[in-house]
C-alpha positions in Angstrom: 207.5 122.9 80.1 209.2 119.5 81.1 207.6 116.4 81.2 208.1 113.2 83.1 206.4 110.3 84.1 204.0 111.0 86.8 205.0 109.1 90.1 201.7 108.7 91.7 198.2 110.7 91.8 196.3 110.5 95.3 193.0 108.0 95.4 190.3 108.9 96.8 187.3 106.0 97.0 184.0 105.2 97.9 181.7 102.5 96.9 180.5 105.2 94.1 183.3 107.4 93.0 187.3 107.7 92.5 188.7 111.0 92.8 192.3 111.0 91.3 194.5 114.3 93.0 196.9 115.6 90.9 199.3 117.5 93.7 202.1 117.8 90.8 199.2 119.6 88.6 198.0 122.4 90.9 196.3 120.1 92.9 193.8 119.5 91.1 191.1 116.8 91.0 192.1 115.3 87.6 189.4 112.6 87.8 185.7 112.2 88.6 184.6 109.0 88.4 181.0 107.9 88.6 181.6 104.4 89.0 177.3 103.5 88.7 177.2 105.1 85.7 181.2 104.6 84.1 181.2 108.7 83.9 184.1 110.6 84.2 182.9 113.7 84.6 185.8 116.2 83.8 186.8 117.1 80.4 190.6 116.6 79.0 192.2 117.4 75.9 191.8 114.4 73.6 195.8 114.7 73.6 196.1 114.3 77.6 198.5 111.6 78.9 197.9 111.4 82.3 200.6 109.4 82.9 202.9 112.7 82.6 203.7 115.3 84.9 205.4 118.9 84.0 207.2 121.6 85.5 205.9 125.1 84.5 207.2 128.2 85.5 205.4 130.8 87.8 203.5 133.2 85.1 202.9 130.6 82.5 200.5 131.1 80.0 197.3 129.4 81.6 195.8 128.9 78.2 198.4 127.8 76.4 199.1 124.7 79.0 195.9 123.7 80.3 194.5 120.3 80.0 191.1 120.3 81.7 190.9 118.5 85.1 189.3 120.5 87.8 191.5 124.4 88.9 192.1 126.8 91.0 192.5 130.1 90.7 193.9 132.4 92.9 195.2 135.6 93.9 194.1 137.1 90.6 191.9 136.2 86.9 193.8 137.8 84.2 197.9 139.0 84.4 198.2 142.4 85.2 200.4 144.4 87.8 198.0 145.3 90.4 198.7 147.9 93.1 202.5 147.7 91.6 203.3 143.7 92.0 203.0 141.2 89.0 200.4 139.0 89.4 200.5 136.3 86.8 198.5 134.3 84.2 195.9 133.0 86.1 197.2 133.3 89.8 199.7 130.3 91.7 198.0 127.8 92.0 197.3 125.8 89.0 200.6 125.9 87.8 202.7 124.9 91.0 203.5 121.5 92.9 201.5 121.5 96.1 203.0 119.9 99.5 201.3 117.2 100.6 200.4 117.4 104.1 198.3 114.1 105.2 196.6 111.5 103.1 194.0 108.4 104.1 191.3 106.2 101.6 189.1 108.6 101.4 190.8 112.7 102.2 194.3 114.1 101.5 194.9 117.7 102.8 197.6 119.3 100.3 199.3 122.9 100.9 201.0 125.9 98.5 202.7 128.7 100.0 202.1 131.6 97.3 204.9 134.1 96.0 203.1 137.0 94.6 200.8 137.5 97.8 202.0 136.5 101.0 199.4 134.0 101.4 199.8 130.2 102.5 196.7 128.4 101.3 195.6 124.7 102.2 193.3 122.6 100.9 191.6 119.2 102.1 189.7 117.0 99.5 187.4 114.6 101.6 185.2 112.1 100.0 181.9 111.3 102.0 182.7 107.3 103.4 179.5 106.3 101.3 177.6 108.3 99.6 178.3 110.5 96.0 179.7 113.3 97.1 183.1 115.0 98.7 183.5 118.6 100.7 186.5 120.8 98.9 187.9 123.3 101.7 190.5 126.1 101.2 192.2 128.1 104.0 193.7 131.2 102.9 195.7 132.7 105.5 197.2 135.9 105.1 201.0 136.0 106.5 201.5 139.9 106.6 200.6 143.0 108.0 198.6 144.4 105.1 195.4 143.6 103.5 195.7 140.9 99.9 192.7 141.8 97.4 191.9 138.1 95.6 190.0 136.6 93.5 189.6 132.6 94.4 187.4 130.6 92.0 187.2 126.9 91.4 187.2 126.3 87.3 186.3 122.8 87.1 186.2 121.6 83.2 182.6 119.4 82.9 182.3 117.0 79.8 179.5 117.4 78.1 176.7 116.6 75.5 174.7 118.3 73.1 171.6 118.7 75.0 173.2 118.9 78.7 171.4 122.0 81.0 173.3 124.5 82.2 171.7 124.4 86.3 172.2 127.6 87.5 169.4 128.6 90.6 167.1 132.6 89.9 170.0 134.8 89.5 171.3 137.9 86.9 173.7 136.7 84.1 176.0 139.2 81.6 178.5 138.8 79.3 182.1 138.3 80.6 183.3 140.0 77.3 180.6 140.9 74.8 183.5 140.7 71.9 184.1 136.6 72.9 180.5 136.0 73.3 179.0 134.3 70.1 175.2 133.9 71.8 174.3 136.6 73.7 174.8 140.2 71.6 174.2 143.0 74.0 176.2 143.8 76.8 173.4 144.5 80.1 172.1 142.3 83.1 169.0 139.4 82.0 167.3 137.1 84.1 168.8 133.6 83.2 168.3 131.9 81.2 167.4 134.2 78.8 169.8 136.6 77.3 169.4 139.1 74.4 171.5 138.5 70.9 173.1 140.3 68.1 169.5 140.8 66.4 168.3 141.6 69.6 165.9 138.6 69.5 165.8 136.3 73.1 168.0 133.7 73.2 167.7 130.5 75.5 171.2 129.9 77.2 169.6 126.7 79.6 171.1 123.7 77.0 174.2 122.8 75.9 175.1 122.8 72.2 176.2 120.7 69.6 180.0 120.9 68.3 179.0 122.0 64.8 177.7 125.4 66.4 181.0 126.6 67.2 179.7 128.7 68.8 180.7 129.7 72.6 179.5 131.8 75.4 180.9 132.9 79.5 179.3 134.8 81.2 179.1 136.0 85.3 176.0 134.9 87.6 174.8 137.2 90.5 172.5 137.5 92.8 172.2 134.0 93.1 168.9 133.1 95.3 170.7 129.8 96.5 174.6 129.2 95.8 174.6 126.2 94.0 175.2 125.3 90.5 176.0 122.5 88.1 175.5 120.8 85.1 172.2 118.3 84.6 173.6 115.5 82.0 170.7 114.1 79.6 171.3 111.1 78.8 173.0 109.4 81.7 170.2 111.6 84.1 172.4 112.6 86.2 173.7 115.6 87.9 177.3 117.4 89.0 175.8 119.8 91.8 178.3 122.3 93.3 177.0 123.9 96.8 178.6 126.8 98.7 177.5 129.5 101.2 177.3 132.5 98.8 179.3 134.2 101.6 182.1 132.5 100.2 181.1 132.5 96.3 178.5 135.1 95.8 179.1 134.6 92.4 179.1 132.2 89.7 181.0 132.5 86.2 179.6 129.7 83.2 182.0 129.2 80.3 180.5 127.7 77.1 182.9 126.0 74.5 181.0 124.4 71.7 183.7 124.0 69.6 183.8 128.2 69.3 186.7 128.1 71.7 190.5 126.4 70.2 188.3 123.7 68.8 187.5 122.4 72.6 183.9 121.0 73.2 183.5 121.7 77.4 181.8 123.5 80.0 183.6 125.1 82.6 181.8 126.2 85.8 183.7 128.5 87.8 182.0 129.8 91.5 184.0 132.4 92.4 184.4 135.2 95.5 184.9 138.2 92.9 183.8 140.3 90.1 184.5 141.3 87.5 187.8 139.9 86.5 189.5 143.1 87.0 191.2 143.0 90.6 190.6 147.3 90.2 187.8 147.4 89.1 186.0 144.9 91.5 187.9 146.9 94.4 186.2 149.8 93.0 183.2 148.4 92.2 183.2 146.9 95.7 182.6 143.4 94.5 186.5 142.1 95.8 187.5 139.8 97.9 189.6 140.7 101.1 191.6 139.0 103.7 192.4 141.0 106.7 196.3 141.6 107.8 196.7 138.0 110.0 193.7 137.1 109.0 192.4 133.4 108.2 189.1 133.3 106.2 188.3 129.1 105.2 185.5 128.7 102.3 183.8 125.8 101.4 182.8 123.7 98.3 179.9 120.6 98.3 180.2 118.4 95.4 177.5 115.5 94.5 176.2 113.5 91.7 172.3 113.7 92.0 170.1 112.0 89.6 168.7 114.2 87.4 165.0 113.6 86.0 164.2 114.7 82.7 161.0 115.4 81.2 
């Protein structure tokens, strides 16, 4: 992996929020800073240097090169051969540099031509002129005459403290890979926030654990009562809320590492089009997103920093 100095990150700013966008790092949001509480909501590992860029080949290992921030995953998650075509680790968007199409003080539009699928992706991040919120809009254009089954998800690495709260509506949850889980101990769906541990006892997943617990968890959420998710920060009594149409994102994945995965302390909130991560299984289950021949789809997500009263 080659490193060099960053020439320019794109700053979007109003009276309440400051966003830093990195076209060189997969077009990701690298900073989500709340001026009112002096808090950066996005997590990075301790060794992360925001002054450095990188050059990665298509197909690089996501976990080995992951440095936090708000990535996006498309057209797949796990690397595999899908219908005779190679799909690379966590897709293409995160590792490649994006082209800047338009830029202003409160909005930027970026684009990327995919290589593993015949799809052009256009992303617009628009910051509200005065309020602590912004919208992320993705357009996916199928440039072929065949359908493209896909997975698309936001991959927001959120900085947490012990006792913060995972915010989900009424929904069903289930472990992504039971062998990874240390809190959930049995397969099957339960009603959030409750699950069942390995001893058959109820376990509440709502609150974040201490780093010293060395716990980790990763679950799917489905049958959401409303299209929203987020994290409530107890100490500052503010919350990061994501809102979306459930037709755009029917599922939310929640990965939590309380020191138990690579010694990271982070929560990753992932509104997603598809479940499970295996595209072939999702196709069989009818839970995959599909771009029809020549179709352009638009999927929107609104992010807001709101008051979070605690008892």
